[in-house]
C-alpha positions in Angstrom: 0.0 0.0 0.0 1.4 3.4 -1.0 1.6 6.4 1.3 -1.7 7.9 0.1 -3.5 4.6 0.5 -2.0 4.1 4.0 -3.0 7.6 5.1 -6.6 7.2 3.8 -7.0 3.8 5.4 -5.7 5.1 8.8 -8.2 8.0 8.7 -11.1 5.7 7.6 -10.6 3.5 10.6 -11.2 6.4 13.0 -14.5 6.6 14.8 -17.0 9.2 13.7 -16.4 11.4 16.7 -12.8 11.8 15.5 -13.8 12.2 11.9 -16.2 15.0 12.9 -13.3 16.8 14.7 -11.2 16.5 11.5 -14.2 17.9 9.6 -14.6 20.9 11.9 -10.9 21.7 11.5 -11.2 21.3 7.7 -14.2 23.7 7.7 -12.0 26.4 9.3 -9.3 26.0 6.7 -11.4 25.4 3.6 -14.1 28.0 4.2 -12.7 30.6 6.7 -9.1 30.7 5.7 -8.9 29.7 2.0 -12.5 30.2 0.9 -12.4 27.3 -1.5 -14.6 28.1 -4.5 -16.5 30.6 -2.3 -17.1 32.9 -5.2 -18.7 30.1 -7.2 -20.8 28.9 -4.3 -22.0 32.5 -3.4 -22.8 33.2 -7.1 -24.7 29.9 -7.6 -26.7 30.6 -4.4 -27.6 34.1 -5.3 -28.6 33.2 -8.9 -30.7 30.3 -7.6 -32.4 32.2 -4.8 -32.7 35.9 -5.9 -35.4 36.4 -3.3 -33.2 35.7 -0.4 -31.2 38.3 1.5 -27.4 38.2 1.8 -27.7 37.0 5.4 -29.9 34.1 4.3 -27.5 33.2 1.5 -24.5 33.2 3.8 -26.3 31.0 6.3 -26.9 28.4 3.5 -23.3 28.9 2.3 -21.9 28.1 5.8 -24.2 25.1 6.1 -23.0 23.8 2.7 -19.4 24.1 3.7 -19.9 22.2 7.0 -21.8 19.4 5.2 -19.1 19.4 2.4 -16.4 18.9 5.0 -18.4 16.1 6.7 -18.9 14.5 3.2 -15.1 14.4 2.6 -14.5 12.3 5.7 -17.7 10.2 5.2 -16.3 9.4 1.8 -13.0 8.4 3.2 -14.8 6.2 5.8 -16.5 4.4 2.9 -13.4 2.1 2.5 -13.8 0.5 6.0 -17.4 1.1 7.2 -19.3 -2.1 8.0 -22.5 -3.3 6.4 -24.3 -2.9 9.7 -23.2 0.7 10.1 -24.0 1.8 6.6 -27.5 0.4 6.9 -27.9 2.2 10.2 -26.5 5.5 9.0 -28.1 5.5 5.5 -31.6 4.0 5.8 -33.8 3.1 2.8 -37.4 4.0 3.8 -39.1 2.6 0.6 -37.9 -1.0 0.3 -41.2 -2.0 -1.3 -40.4 0.0 -4.4 -37.3 -2.2 -5.0 -39.0 -5.5 -4.2 -42.0 -4.7 -6.5 -39.7 -3.9 -9.3 -37.5 -6.9 -8.8 -40.5 -9.3 -8.6 -41.8 -7.9 -11.9 -38.3 -8.5 -13.5 -38.1 -4.9 -14.8 -34.7 -3.4 -15.6 -34.3 -0.1 -13.8 -32.5 3.2 -14.2 -32.1 4.7 -10.7 -31.4 8.4 -11.2 -30.2 10.6 -8.4 -28.1 13.8 -7.9 -25.3 15.3 -5.9 -27.4 15.8 -2.8 -26.5 14.6 0.7 -24.1 11.7 0.4 -24.5 10.0 -2.9 -21.6 7.7 -2.2 -23.4 6.2 0.8 -26.6 6.0 -1.2 -24.7 3.7 -3.6 -23.4 1.6 -0.7 -26.8 1.3 0.9 -28.4 0.4 -2.4 -25.8 -2.3 -3.0 -27.0 -3.9 0.3 -30.7 -3.3 -0.2 -31.5 -4.7 -3.6 -31.2 -8.1 -5.3 -30.4 -6.5 -8.7 -27.2 -6.7 -10.6 -26.2 -3.1 -9.7 -24.2 -1.1 -12.3 -23.2 2.3 -11.1 -22.0 4.7 -13.8 -19.1 7.0 -12.9 -16.5 9.3 -14.5 -13.0 8.0 -13.7 -10.6 10.3 -11.8 -7.5 11.6 -13.6 -5.2 10.1 -10.9 -5.2 6.3 -11.7 -4.0 5.2 -8.2 -6.6 7.4 -6.4 -9.3 6.1 -8.9 -8.4 2.5 -8.0 -8.7 3.3 -4.3 -12.1 5.1 -4.7 -13.6 2.4 -7.0 -12.4 -0.3 -4.7 -14.2 1.3 -1.7 -17.3 1.8 -3.8 -17.6 -1.8 -4.9 -17.1 -3.3 -1.5 -20.8 -4.4 -1.1 -21.4 -5.8 -4.6 -21.9 -2.8 -6.9 -20.1 -2.8 -10.2 -18.8 0.6 -11.1 -18.8 1.2 -14.9 -16.9 4.1 -16.6 -19.4 6.1 -18.6 -17.6 5.4 -21.8 -18.0 1.6 -21.3 -21.7 1.6 -20.3 -23.0 0.8 -23.8 -20.6 -2.2 -24.1 -21.4 -3.5 -20.7 -25.2 -3.3 -21.2 -24.9 -5.0 -24.6 -23.1 -7.9 -22.8 -25.4 -7.9 -19.8 -27.9 -10.8 -20.2 -28.7 -11.0 -16.5 -32.2 -9.8 -15.6 -33.2 -7.7 -13.9 -30.4 -5.1 -13.6 -30.3 -1.7 -12.0 -28.3 1.2 -13.6 -27.4 4.0 -11.2 -26.9 7.4 -12.6 -26.3 11.0 -11.4 -28.2 13.5 -13.6 -27.4 17.1 -12.3 -24.0 17.7 -14.0 -23.6 20.3 -16.7 -23.7 18.8 -20.1 -20.6 18.8 -22.4 -22.7 19.3 -25.5 -25.5 21.8 -25.2 -26.8 21.0 -28.7 -27.7 17.5 -27.4 -29.2 18.5 -24.1 -32.6 19.7 -22.8 -33.1 23.2 -21.6 -35.4 23.6 -18.7 -36.3 26.2 -16.0 -34.4 25.3 -12.8 -33.7 27.3 -9.7 -34.8 30.6 -11.2 -32.8 30.3 -14.4 -32.7 28.5 -17.7 -30.5 25.4 -17.3 -29.2 22.7 -19.6 -29.3 19.0 -18.4 -27.4 16.0 -19.5 -29.5 13.8 -21.8 -28.1 10.4 -20.7 -30.8 9.3 -18.2 -33.7 10.0 -20.5 -32.0 8.5 -23.6 -30.9 5.4 -21.7 -34.5 4.8 -20.4 -35.9 5.1 -23.9 -33.3 3.1 -25.8 -33.0 0.3 -23.2 -36.6 0.2 -22.1 -35.6 0.9 -18.5 -38.1 1.9 -15.8 -37.0 5.3 -14.4 -36.8 5.6 -10.7 -35.8 8.8 -8.8 -33.7 8.3 -5.7 -33.3 11.1 -3.2 -31.3 11.2 0.0 -31.8 13.5 2.9 -29.5 14.4 5.8 -31.2 13.8 9.1 -28.2 14.2 11.4 -24.5 14.4 11.3 -23.4 11.5 9.1 -26.9 10.1 9.1 -29.3 9.9 6.2 -32.5 8.5 4.9 -33.2 7.8 1.3 -36.2 7.1 -0.9 -36.9 5.6 -4.3 -40.0 6.7 -6.2 -41.3 5.6 -9.6 -41.4 8.4 -12.1 -44.9 7.4 -13.3 -45.7 9.9 -15.9 -48.1 10.0 -18.8 -46.5 10.9 -22.1 -48.5 13.6 -24.0 -49.0 13.7 -27.7 -46.7 16.0 -29.7 -49.6 18.4 -30.4 -50.2 18.8 -26.6 -46.7 20.2 -26.1 -45.9 23.9 -26.1 -44.2 25.2 -29.2 -40.9 25.7 -27.4 -41.1 22.1 -26.1 -41.8 20.8 -29.7 -38.7 22.6 -30.9 -36.6 20.9 -28.2 -38.2 17.5 -28.9 -37.5 17.8 -32.6 -33.9 18.9 -32.0 -33.3 16.1 -29.5 -34.8 13.4 -31.8 -32.4 14.4 -34.5 -29.3 14.7 -32.2 -29.9 11.3 -30.7 -31.5 9.4 -33.6 -34.8 8.9 -31.7 -38.3 8.8 -33.0 -40.6 11.6 -32.1 -42.4 9.5 -29.5 -39.1 8.4 -27.9 -37.9 12.0 -27.8 -41.1 13.0 -26.0 -40.6 10.3 -23.4 -37.0 11.3 -22.8 -38.0 15.0 -22.5 -40.8 14.2 -20.0 -38.6 11.9 -17.9 -35.9 14.7 -17.7 -38.5 17.3 -16.9 -39.8 15.2 -14.0 -36.3 14.6 -12.7 -35.5 18.3 -12.8 -38.8 19.2 -11.0 -38.1 16.7 -8.2 -34.5 17.7 -7.8 -35.6 21.4 -7.4 -38.1 20.4 -4.8 -35.4 18.6 -2.8 -32.9 21.4 -3.1 -35.4 24.0 -1.9 -36.2 21.8 1.2 -32.5 21.5 2.1 -30.4 23.9 0.0 -27.3 23.3 2.1 -27.1 19.7 0.9 -26.6 20.2 -2.8 -23.1 20.5 -4.4 -22.9 24.3 -4.9 -19.2 24.3 -5.5 -19.8 22.8 -8.9 -19.6 25.4 -11.7 -23.1 24.4 -12.8 -23.9 27.4 -14.9 -20.5 28.2 -16.4 -20.6 29.7 -19.8 -20.3 27.4 -22.8 -21.1 27.7 -26.5 -24.5 26.1 -27.3 
């Protein structure tokens, strides 16, 4: 084990009381002293909540940084945390959704976001479902660190699949049912192939992957949200995105334009493009609801609305 691996392993074996002390110290240095991405966080919050006063924005900002520092050490803890402790600290409150889907043998796309602790959600899901669980991720640039992180994520049975290999893996996956885990709130790389939707007081582009995957692979879309209920304690829910799909003529003109553009960009039929659009719109609506309930729990340090050519 190299020095980095040894250090992370040593930290991960510390009790949560010690990890929280480390987190408190990190908060002082990251937020108070260095102000890590403070301009980005402040700008994102002010754009998203223009109705809030500066004092209210700063309160959310401080809450975000405290939670962010806890998340750092919770993520390190991932490599040694026991099954019993992850199930105690990250509880699924809707097990019937998984059992019903599994009994019907439906393949599922579980779609979530960078809220709370998405790493622990993945661990808890690994222990809570009987599916073959494929979690999609973007590899880290540092190969050694990536190996450490993936190893800790896969401890309880999940199979982490680099996003570029997902199509190949699904083509080869004949086991049924399977569950594909995705995060859907990142900024897209290609705006021409993305959907544009109102989100947090501003027009926002969303990655098309989840909607396209559901349509092309006939996956049942399920929204997974996680909520912080205490320090290093969470509950999470799964909910079916049951949604009727309107006829093309029932869409607004602006939505028809998007559906047509999306169908062309992704080689979808008009009906498939409508389904992908409605799934994405529902996901965005639910995410916005969750963020407004606990704004300090979303990843505000991400440059979500950075300028890019469309």
